[in-house]
LORO-982963 format. One record per residue (C-alpha): x, y, z. Coordinates in steps of 0.001 Angstrom, whole numbers, plus 524288, in hexadecimal, padded with zeros to 5 digits. Example, Ala and Ser with C-alpha at 12.3 -4.5 7.8 and 13.67 -1.06 7.14 Angstrom:
// residues 2
8300C7EE6C81E78/835667FBDC81BE4/
// end
This chain:
// residues 402
801377EBD186337/7F2CC7ECB9866AA/7E99A7E6B185D05/7DBFB7EBAD85A87/7D75F7E25385017/7CA367DBD185086/7CB7B7CD018521D/7CB527C702844A0/7C02A7BE7783FD4/7C0867B8208329F/7CBAB7B5E68293B/7D5D97C0C882A57/7DEE87BAAC8204C/7D4BB7BA3081587/7D03F7C8058185C/7DE3B7CD31817BF/7E1217C5AC80B3C/7D5B07CC80804A1/7DA737D9A7809AB/7E7987D653803AA/7E08F7D3717F6D8/7DA407E0E47F754/7E77B7E6E07FA58/7ED0A7DF8C7EE9A/7E2EF7E55F7E576/7E42C7F3007EB25/7F3087F3337EABC/7F33F7EDAB7DCF6/7EAE17F93C7D8D9/7F35B8032A7E004/800B47FEB17DB8F/7FD2E7FB967CD6E/7FDDE80A0D7CA25/80C5F80A6D7CD94/80F938026A7C180/804958084D7B967/8091A8166E7BB1A/81158817017AE91/80640810E47A69C/7FBEA819D97AC3F/8049E825B07AA01/806D7821D379BDC/7F88581ED079910/7F38482B3C79F7F/7FE8283383799B8/805168384B7A61F/811BA836127ADC9/8143A82B6A7B7C8/81555835A87C26E/8085083BAB7BE89/801A282E617BD4E/8060682B097CB1B/7FAE6833DE7CF9A/7F23D827BB7CEC9/7FA98821E07D98B/7FB2982E897E144/7EC6E830957E127/7E9CA822617E449/7F2C4822FB7F00E/7ED0882FF77F45B/7DF3C82A5C7F434/7E37E81D8D7FA4C/7EA858244E80563/7E05782EDE807A7/7D4DE8258F808EF/7DC1781DED8135A/7DC28829F181BF9/7CD74828B881DC2/7CA2681A4781C60/7D04F814EE828D2/7C4E4816FF8323F/7BB7C8118E827F9/7C26D80473827FF/7C33C8046B836D3/7B4768062083796/7AEC37FE8F82C33/7B8AA7F3B682A52/7C57B7F35D822FE/7C26D7E77681AC0/7B5B37ED6781602/7BCBE7F9F381255/7C7097F27B80A9C/7BC7C7EAFD80338/7B5037F73C7FF48/7C1917FE4F7FB81/7C5AD7F30A7F2AA/7B8A17F3BC7EB93/7B9E6802467E8B9/7C82B8009B7E4E9/7C40F7F70F7DA56/7BB37801217D3FB/7C53A80C047D46C/7D020803BD7CE94/7C7388010A7C304/7C5A980FD47C1B2/7D48F811147C0E2/7D4D3808187B51E/7CA1980FF87AE7A/7D02D81D677B0EE/7D1B6824A57A3DB/7DBDE82E8F7A85E/7E51C831FC7B370/7DB8183A517BB69/7D16682F677BB23/7DBB1825607BEC6/7DFEB82DF77CA1E/7D1BB82EEC7CEB6/7CFEE820237CDE5/7DC9781DB27D53B/7D838827787DF82/7CBC281F917E174/7D3B88130F7E219/7DBEA818EB7ECE7/7CFE281CBD7F4BC/7CABA80EBE7F3F5/7D703806707F576/7DBC580ED4800BB/7D2DB806E6809A5/7D8177F96880664/7E5B77F78980C07/7E4D37FFB681892/7D83C7F90181CB5/7DDCD7EBB58191A/7E97A7EE88821E3/7E0A67F38B82CCC/7D8297E75F82BA7/7E44E7DEF582D6C/7E7A57E72E83949/7DA1C7E45983EDA/7DAAC7D59083D67/7E92C7D20483E64/7F0E77D37484B3F/7FC467DD0684AE7/806D47D2AC84CF8/802B17CBF88404E/7FEDA7D7FD838BD/80B917DB4B831AE/80C2A7CD9282BF4/7FDD47CDFA827DE/7FF2B7DBA782229/80B6D7D71B81B2D/803C37CBE981522/7F8697D507811D7/802427DD6380A9C/803B47D264800BC/7F6B77D6937FAC7/7FB557E4897F8FB/808A97E01E7F427/803357D69F7EA29/7F9E27E1627E5EB/805537EA7E7E3E5/80C867DFF97DC6A/800F17DD7B7D39A/7FD9E7EBEA7D214/80B547F02F7CEB7/80DD07E4E57C578/800407E5EB7BF86/802037F4777BD8C/80DA67F1BD7B4D0/80A7B7E4B47AE77/7FBB27E5C07ACD2/7FCF67F41A7A98A/806597F0D179E8E/7FD647E682798D1/7EFC67EBAE79B9F/7F14C7FA2C79ECB/7F0778011C7ABCF/7E193802187AB8E/7DFB17F3657AB5D/7E8C47F2237B708/7DEBD7F9B87BF0E/7D3B57F0C87BA77/7DB5B7E4C47BEB6/7DDED7EAF17CBF8/7CF777EE2A7CD7D/7CC477DFCB7CB6E/7D5B07DC1C7D663/7CF527E5E37DF84/7C1DA7E0907DC24/7C6127D2BA7DFC5/7CBA27D7987ECBE/7BF0B7DEFD7EF89/7B6B87D2DA7EDD4/7BF937CB3E7F703/7BF277D5C980187/7B0627D6F9801B5/7AEFD7C8308021A/7B8307C77580DB7/7B12E7D2A58146D/7A49C7CAE28139B/7AA477BDA381794/7B5157C05F8217C/7B1DA7C64482EF6/7BFC37CB0983120/7BE0E7D5288266E/7B5537DCA782FE1/7BFD07DD6483A83/7C37D7EAE883F76/7CCD67F06D8495B/7C8BA7F35685746/7BB9E7FA6D85846/7C153805D285FF9/7BEA180E7185449/7AFEB80E7A855C4/7AB3481C5B8572D/7B7F3821FF85244/7B84882B3C846CD/7C1D682CBD83BA1/7C9A48372A842DD/7CACA82E9884EE2/7CFBE8231F846C3/7DA1F82B5B84020/7DDF38316C84D0D/7DFD8823CF852BB/7E9D8820DC84837/7F0AC82DEA84699/7F2F8830D4854EB/7FC868256085535/80A97829F88525B/80E1481C5D84D38/8029181C99843DD/8068F829F083EC0/814708253283C5E/80FCB8190F8351B/806D98215082C8D/8121D82A868293F/81AE681EFE8262D/810938194C81D2A/80FFE82629815A9/81ED2827008143C/82061818BA81073/815FA81973805F5/81A838266A80049/8286E821A37FE8F/8259E813967FAD1/81A5B814907F141/81D8F822567ECED/82A4681CED7E78B/8258A80F677E393/81AE2814FD7DAD1/8256C819727D14C/82D8780D097D0C5/8264A807F57C4C8/82701814D77BD87/8358D815F87C09E/838518085A7BB4F/830E280B607AECD/83715818AD7AC86/8450A815AC7B0EA/846CE807F77AB7E/83C23807147A11B/835B27FBAC7A82B/8289F7F7DC7A20C/81BF57F9AA7A988/81A777EAEA7AACC/827E87E96E7B0F9/825907F5687B980/819647EEE77BEDF/820C87E2597C1A7/82C2F7E9897C7EC/823927F1CF7D0AE/81C5A7E5797D491/828AA7E0F27DB90/824B87EA3D7E678/819CD7E0D47E9AC/823347D5457E961/82B587DBD17F3E9/81F2C7DE927FBCD/81A537D0B87F9F1/827657CB9C7FEF6/824F17D36C80B57/816F37CEA580C9B/81AFF7C06780B54/8260B7C1B881536/81F8C7CB3A81EA5/81EC87C1B682A07/82D437BE988292C/831497CCC982743/8290A7D196832B3/82EC37C71583B80/83CA27C9BA836CB/83D227D87C835BE/8319C7DD6483DB0/82B507EA7983ACB/837CE7F20983D9C/83FF57EA148341A/8356D7EA1A829A7/834247F8EB829A8/842C27FB8582966/8455D7F0CA81F7C/83A4D7F577816DB/83FF38033381663/84D6B7FE04812BE/848487F528807F0/83FE0800218023E/84B3C809C080213/85470800227FB6B/84A327FC997F12D/846A180A877ED60/8550180E4D7EC77/856FA8029F7E372/84C018074C7DA9C/851BE814FC7DA31/85F39810887D5C0/85BA5804407CE00/86333804307C10F/85AB27F9A77BAC1/84C577F6187BB9D/84DD37E7F27C008/8520F7EC787CD95/844C47F2E07CFAF/83CC57E68F7D2CD/846037E2EC7DDE2/845817F0997E390/836B77F1207E232/8352C7E40F7E926/83DBC7E94D7F428/834FC7F5527F4F5/829407EC607F6CB/82FF87E49A8018C/835197F09B808B0/828497F7F3807C0/820347ED1B80DD7/82A2C7EAEF81895/828877F92D81C69/81A397FB01818F3/814E37EEC381F87/81B6A7F32082C28/8148D8003F82B24/807B67F95C827F6/8075F7F06A833B4/80A2E7FBC983CD1/7FF70803AA83633/7F5447F92583901/7F8237FA3984793/7FAB1808CD84942/7EC5880B1484CD0/7E4FE7FE2F84EFF/7D89F804CF853E6/7D74880C1E846F7/7DEC9802D083E36/7D76F805B2831AC/7D9BD814388335E/7E80981274836DD/7EB408098182B7B/7E3978123882222/7EB7581E3682636/7F80B8165C824DF/7F40A811B281755/7EFEE81F6481388/7FD7F82435816E9/80321819F380DC0/7FB2C81EC080245/7FD2282D0780576/80BA282A2B80597/80AC4823B07F851/8036582F727F313/80E1A838BC7F750/818DB82F697F322/813B082C9D7E579/8110B83AF37E2AB/81E2783FA27E800/82638835227E183/81EC5836F07D4C6/823C1844F97D434/831AE8406D7D704/830DD834FE7CD77/82C8683D817C207/83790847417C45F/8430883FD97CA60/840EA831587C702/83EA1826647D0C5/84C0D826AF7D73A/8491B831197E19A/83BC682ADA7E3B1/841A681DA47E727/84CE88230A7EF43/8443282B977F7AD/83AE3820327FA02/8466C817CE7FE54/84AC4821D88086C/83D1E8243080DD3/83985815CB80F2E/846768127081596/8445781D2781FAA/8364E818DE821F1/83A3D80ACD824A5/8445480F5F82E89/83A818188683522/8300D80E0183684/83996803D883BAE/83ED580D78845C9/83126810CF84AAD/82D378027384B58/8396D7FF9985335/8361B80A9D85CAF/82829805C485E43/82CF17F7DC8609B/836447FCBB86B22/82ABF803B1871A5/8226F7F767870F1/8185E7FD9C867E1/
// end
């Protein structure tokens, strides 16, 4: 495939490691609320379904802001944008811990979403700018380790630290992590020339509409964006309620819920550590189909599990299957519009968070009225179908030499 990246100067590895650190802090903040939902609901005197609005509004803000930020990163530098976003995220996470009631917490989470929405899409686009396509899936897979470890810490911390110190102090700890990442990013921005790399300068003189048109006139880009929406709605819409289901159905404590849900990150970490072997063995076609199969089997297991100890194994399988499927979508998203890569990846990422918004809200209604069983079964069917669809399209494109 054609490559439009600027030749790299400086240390790409160090720059990407610091982006992974920022992704760690951001994802820890996002996913901690999954395990904290029952505690927040109890403290603020509401139901789990109603408290999930803090997730819904966060995802809405996170996804919405990504619809407009893409051209900004393409023009002013993706690394700079990530650094500034991390600084604002730190302040808004502190505001979450200080929120006296649910409306104020919702407002603080909304602000968090507007700030953190810049971090991961621009980190991915930066990798697309400085890493050749033939190596990009492996590098993105390794970069995922930051997000995955952040999820692991956030989900476990939400349960364990929340039990011992209260949900407010969890936010203060997460703000400290974001502050450390912010310092590292700005230091790297000052010291490392590669952090100023951008994609090809064909965009000079273009406007926002032109950049979006460049991405959206591609049929392949439109399909990938739709797939991102569907994947996220089914996957995270259902996964948000795994912790609440374990607590309500089996009486599992919040500490154990946090540890169980953290197995998702273990599955994802297993993928990240073996990504080179899996890409070489299965290729993109095998990864997408296999990911759909693993996800379906794991969600069905959660739906019918008679005892709680089965849950960690199923949750780890969800993590493995999700990253097999998602990383394949990611690497294609970084190349679907190289001349406007920041815009393309931002739209793709926006679709992910819009999907989560719809999924969490829809499944919250079902969970409160019909339990988690239909939530998990529907997610299994949708993700299985999505994996098959993506693998079929990749096979067709390979046959056409695209």
